[in-house]
C-alpha positions as CSV (number, residue, x, y, z in Angstrom):
1,M,1.3,-20.3,25.8
2,P,-0.1,-16.8,26.3
3,V,1.2,-15.1,29.4
4,S,0.7,-11.8,31.2
5,T,3.1,-9.8,33.3
6,P,3.0,-6.2,34.7
7,V,4.6,-3.6,32.6
8,D,6.6,-0.6,33.9
9,A,4.6,2.5,33.2
10,S,7.2,5.0,34.2
11,N,7.0,6.6,30.8
12,A,3.4,7.6,31.6
13,P,3.3,9.1,35.1
14,A,0.0,8.1,36.8
15,R,-2.7,10.4,38.0
16,P,-5.0,9.1,40.8
17,E,-8.1,8.9,38.6
18,L,-6.4,6.9,35.8
19,P,-5.2,3.2,35.7
20,A,-1.6,3.0,36.8
21,S,-0.2,0.5,34.4
22,P,-1.1,-2.1,31.7
23,E,-0.3,-5.8,31.6
24,L,2.0,-7.3,29.0
25,H,0.7,-10.4,27.2
26,D,1.9,-12.5,24.3
27,L,0.7,-15.0,21.8
28,E,2.4,-17.5,19.4
29,C,1.4,-16.7,15.8
30,T,1.9,-18.9,12.8
31,G,1.6,-18.5,9.0
32,P,3.8,-17.8,6.0
33,A,6.1,-15.7,8.2
34,G,6.8,-18.7,10.4
35,P,6.1,-19.1,14.1
36,H,6.7,-15.8,16.0
37,R,5.7,-14.3,19.3
38,L,3.3,-11.3,19.2
39,A,3.2,-9.1,22.3
40,W,0.6,-6.6,23.4
41,V,-0.2,-4.4,26.4
42,Q,-3.7,-4.3,27.8
43,W,-5.4,-1.6,29.8
44,G,-8.6,-1.7,31.7
45,Q,-10.9,-4.6,32.8
46,P,-9.5,-7.9,31.4
47,D,-12.9,-9.4,30.7
48,A,-14.7,-6.3,29.5
49,P,-16.8,-7.1,26.4
50,R,-16.0,-3.9,24.7
51,V,-12.5,-3.8,23.2
52,V,-10.6,-0.9,21.6
53,V,-7.5,-2.0,19.6
54,C,-4.9,0.6,19.0
55,V,-2.2,-0.1,16.4
56,H,0.9,2.0,15.8
57,G,2.8,3.2,12.8
58,L,5.6,1.7,10.8
59,A,8.6,2.2,13.2
60,R,6.7,2.8,16.4
61,Q,5.4,0.5,19.2
62,A,2.5,-0.2,21.5
63,R,3.4,2.3,24.3
64,D,2.7,5.2,21.9
65,F,-0.9,4.8,23.1
66,D,-0.4,5.0,26.9
67,V,-1.9,8.4,27.2
68,L,-4.9,7.7,25.0
69,A,-5.5,4.2,26.6
70,R,-5.5,5.6,30.1
71,A,-7.9,8.3,29.2
72,L,-10.3,5.9,27.5
73,V,-10.3,3.5,30.4
74,A,-10.9,6.3,32.9
75,A,-13.7,7.8,30.8
76,A,-15.4,4.4,30.6
77,G,-15.2,3.8,34.3
78,G,-12.8,1.0,33.7
79,Q,-15.4,-1.0,31.8
80,L,-13.3,-1.3,28.7
81,R,-10.3,-3.3,27.4
82,V,-7.8,-1.2,25.4
83,V,-5.4,-3.5,23.6
84,C,-2.2,-2.1,22.0
85,P,-0.1,-4.7,20.1
86,D,3.6,-4.4,19.1
87,M,3.6,-5.4,15.4
88,P,6.2,-8.1,14.6
89,G,9.8,-6.8,14.7
90,R,8.8,-4.0,17.1
91,G,8.9,-3.5,20.8
92,R,8.5,-6.7,22.7
93,S,7.3,-8.8,19.7
94,Q,9.6,-11.2,18.0
95,W,11.7,-10.3,14.9
96,L,10.8,-12.2,11.8
97,A,13.3,-14.6,10.2
98,D,12.7,-13.2,6.7
99,P,12.2,-9.4,6.2
100,K,9.9,-9.9,3.2
101,H,7.1,-10.7,5.7
102,Y,7.2,-7.3,7.2
103,V,4.1,-6.4,5.2
104,I,0.4,-5.7,5.7
105,P,-0.8,-9.3,5.0
106,T,1.4,-10.6,7.8
107,Y,0.1,-8.0,10.2
108,T,-3.5,-8.6,9.2
109,A,-3.2,-12.3,9.9
110,D,-1.6,-11.6,13.3
111,M,-4.4,-9.2,14.2
112,L,-6.9,-11.9,13.4
113,A,-5.0,-14.3,15.7
114,L,-4.9,-11.6,18.4
115,L,-8.7,-10.9,18.1
116,G,-9.4,-14.6,18.3
117,E,-7.3,-14.9,21.5
118,L,-8.9,-11.9,23.1
119,H,-12.4,-13.3,22.3
120,R,-11.3,-16.7,23.7
121,R,-10.3,-15.1,27.0
122,A,-13.5,-13.0,27.3
123,P,-16.2,-12.7,24.6
124,I,-16.0,-9.5,22.6
125,T,-19.4,-7.8,21.9
126,R,-18.1,-4.4,20.7
127,L,-14.9,-3.9,18.8
128,D,-13.4,-0.5,17.9
129,W,-10.1,0.3,16.1
130,V,-7.6,3.1,16.3
131,G,-4.9,2.9,13.7
132,T,-2.0,5.4,13.2
133,S,-0.5,5.4,9.7
134,M,0.4,1.7,9.1
135,G,-2.1,0.8,11.8
136,G,-4.8,2.5,9.8
137,L,-3.9,0.4,6.7
138,I,-4.0,-2.7,8.8
139,G,-7.5,-1.8,10.0
140,L,-8.6,-1.2,6.4
141,S,-7.2,-4.6,5.4
142,L,-8.8,-6.3,8.3
143,F,-12.3,-4.8,8.2
144,G,-12.4,-4.0,4.4
145,T,-11.7,-7.6,3.4
146,P,-14.9,-9.7,3.1
147,D,-15.4,-12.8,5.2
148,L,-12.5,-12.6,7.5
149,P,-13.3,-14.3,10.8
150,V,-13.4,-11.2,13.1
151,P,-15.1,-12.1,16.4
152,A,-17.4,-9.0,16.4
153,P,-18.5,-6.4,13.9
154,L,-16.5,-3.2,13.7
155,G,-18.2,-0.6,16.0
156,R,-16.2,2.6,15.3
157,M,-12.9,3.2,13.5
158,V,-10.3,6.0,13.9
159,I,-7.9,6.4,11.0
160,N,-4.9,8.5,12.0
161,D,-3.2,10.3,9.0
162,I,-3.4,7.6,6.4
163,G,-5.6,6.8,3.4
164,P,-5.9,4.8,0.2
165,V,-3.5,7.3,-1.5
166,V,-0.2,8.1,0.1
167,E,2.2,10.8,-1.1
168,W,5.4,9.5,-2.6
169,A,7.5,12.3,-1.2
170,A,6.6,11.2,2.3
171,I,7.5,7.6,1.6
172,E,10.9,8.7,0.4
173,R,11.3,10.9,3.5
174,I,10.5,8.0,5.9
175,G,12.6,5.6,3.9
176,S,15.6,7.8,4.3
177,Y,15.8,6.9,8.1
178,V,13.6,3.9,9.0
179,G,15.7,0.8,9.6
180,R,19.0,2.6,9.6
181,P,21.1,1.2,12.5
182,V,21.9,3.9,15.0
183,R,23.3,3.9,18.6
184,F,22.8,6.6,21.2
185,A,25.0,7.3,24.2
186,S,22.0,8.2,26.4
187,E,18.3,8.5,26.5
188,Q,18.6,12.3,26.1
189,E,20.7,11.9,22.9
190,A,18.1,9.4,21.6
191,A,15.3,11.8,22.4
192,Q,17.0,14.6,20.5
193,A,17.8,12.5,17.5
194,L,14.2,11.2,17.3
195,L,12.9,14.7,17.7
196,V,14.7,15.7,14.5
197,V,13.4,12.9,12.3
198,S,9.9,13.1,14.0
199,A,9.5,16.9,13.8
200,S,6.3,16.4,11.8
201,F,4.7,14.9,14.9
202,G,4.1,18.4,16.2
203,P,5.0,20.2,19.4
204,H,5.5,18.2,22.6
205,T,6.7,19.1,26.1
206,P,10.1,17.6,27.1
207,E,8.2,15.2,29.4
208,Q,5.8,14.1,26.7
209,W,8.7,13.5,24.2
210,M,10.8,11.5,26.7
211,A,7.7,9.4,27.5
212,L,7.4,8.7,23.7
213,T,11.1,8.0,23.4
214,R,11.9,5.6,26.3
215,P,9.8,2.6,24.9
216,M,11.5,3.1,21.6
217,L,14.9,2.2,23.1
218,R,16.6,-0.9,24.3
219,P,20.2,-1.4,25.7
220,A,22.8,-1.9,23.0
221,A,25.6,-4.4,23.2
222,G,28.7,-2.6,24.4
223,G,26.7,0.2,26.1
224,G,24.3,2.9,25.1
225,F,20.9,2.4,23.4
226,E,19.5,1.4,20.1
227,L,16.1,1.5,18.6
228,H,13.6,-1.1,19.8
229,Y,12.8,-2.6,16.4
230,D,14.3,-4.8,13.8
231,P,16.2,-2.7,11.2
232,A,15.0,-5.1,8.6
233,I,11.5,-3.6,8.7
234,G,12.9,-1.0,6.3
235,V,13.8,-3.6,3.7
236,P,10.3,-4.2,2.1
237,F,9.4,-0.6,2.7
238,R,12.3,0.7,0.6
239,A,11.8,-2.0,-2.0
240,A,8.3,-0.8,-2.9
241,T,8.3,1.6,-5.9
242,Q,6.0,4.5,-6.7
243,D,4.3,2.4,-9.3
244,D,3.6,-0.3,-6.6
245,Y,1.8,2.3,-4.5
246,R,-0.2,3.6,-7.4
247,Q,-1.3,0.2,-8.5
248,A,-2.4,-0.5,-4.9
249,E,-4.6,2.6,-4.7
250,P,-7.8,1.0,-6.2
251,L,-7.5,-1.9,-3.8
252,W,-7.2,0.4,-0.8
253,W,-10.1,2.4,-2.0
254,Q,-12.1,-0.8,-2.4
255,A,-11.3,-1.8,1.2
256,Y,-12.1,1.7,2.5
257,D,-15.5,1.7,0.6
258,R,-16.4,-1.6,2.4
259,I,-16.1,0.0,5.8
260,Q,-19.6,0.5,7.2
261,A,-18.9,1.6,10.7
262,P,-18.8,5.3,11.8
263,T,-15.3,6.5,11.0
264,L,-13.1,9.4,12.3
265,L,-10.3,10.5,10.1
266,L,-7.5,12.5,11.8
267,R,-5.0,14.5,9.8
268,G,-2.1,16.7,10.7
269,R,-2.9,19.9,8.7
270,D,0.8,19.9,7.5
271,S,0.8,16.1,6.7
272,D,3.0,15.2,3.8
273,L,1.6,11.6,3.7
274,L,-2.2,12.1,3.6
275,S,-3.0,15.0,1.3
276,A,-5.9,17.3,1.9
277,A,-7.5,16.1,-1.4
278,T,-7.4,12.4,-0.3
279,A,-8.8,13.3,3.1
280,Q,-11.7,15.2,1.5
281,A,-12.4,12.3,-0.8
282,M,-12.6,10.0,2.3
283,T,-15.3,12.2,3.7
284,A,-17.4,11.8,0.5
285,R,-17.3,8.0,-0.1
286,G,-17.3,4.7,1.8
287,P,-18.0,5.4,5.5
288,R,-17.9,9.1,4.8
289,A,-15.4,9.8,7.5
290,R,-15.7,12.7,9.8
291,L,-12.5,14.7,9.3
292,V,-10.6,16.5,12.1
293,E,-7.4,18.3,11.3
294,F,-4.8,19.5,13.8
295,S,-2.8,22.7,13.2
296,G,0.9,22.7,13.6
297,V,1.1,19.0,13.1
298,G,2.2,16.9,10.1
299,H,2.5,13.1,9.9
300,A,1.2,12.0,12.3
301,P,-0.7,13.2,15.3
302,T,0.7,11.3,18.4
303,L,-2.6,11.3,20.3
304,V,-0.8,12.7,23.3
305,A,-2.0,16.3,23.3
306,D,-5.2,17.0,25.2
307,D,-7.1,18.2,22.2
308,Q,-6.2,15.1,20.2
309,V,-7.1,12.8,23.0
310,Q,-10.4,14.6,23.5
311,V,-11.5,14.2,19.9
312,V,-10.8,10.4,19.9
313,R,-12.4,9.9,23.3
314,E,-15.6,11.7,22.5
315,F,-15.9,9.9,19.1
316,L,-15.3,6.4,20.6
317,L,-17.3,6.8,23.8
318,G,-19.9,9.3,22.9
319,P,-23.4,8.6,21.8
């Protein structure tokens, strides 16, 4: 049974003109992965007909979008639902029994279930998508696959530092740390450790980085903290070979070429995952994405800095 409860927003200090906190909801999903609970946080007006779904990257979670969600809702005068799910195995969503299901088809099916539930609660007339890294691929899978029962056509899409071609060196870099069990004595130690492996995210103030760190942690048995995801999410990620990625490229291009909605492509100028050549190709085919690059950032922009938030806000809410 879906439920909703208030969520502590201490990691995103409120300003008077912005909504103070989201609500936490969950939904039972079924399918080849077995029954599992999917959690999401929701900002804005619960019955707003316009919905923006924001989906995180491989080892991240829903609260990555707190700053962006608050800015979007404020700019829309509250007349907007911003929905940020935790993918299975992350954050407040349930871990899967079999790691082999931590793959895009599972996530796509869960997003279909989520969209159906959102539409049941209050009809959706406008649907936008913001996907960071893995979240971008989920968006391509969802909206680039014909005849899936999405409740509303895609209005606008933001793809954050991902494309049909991913660079193998970046996959190896991410695979070297994702899913490795670690324990931290304090939040400060965790923040410093995550800062090292996430240096490509670009510069953040200490306050911004701690806000991004806290939702990534949960208390560990015996004291301290551990990462708030199932270490097994790294199993299928590391099992994929370079040949697997190369063989998938034509299918991802096919999905991208089917996108008909206006598309914004964000790229860290120093990204090692989305090459400049692939980004340029994405501006010339399919939805002919508008490309915006951020200097001093690699993979991937966190959508916390003012300039990053402004670009997304103006694209989604502008004429």
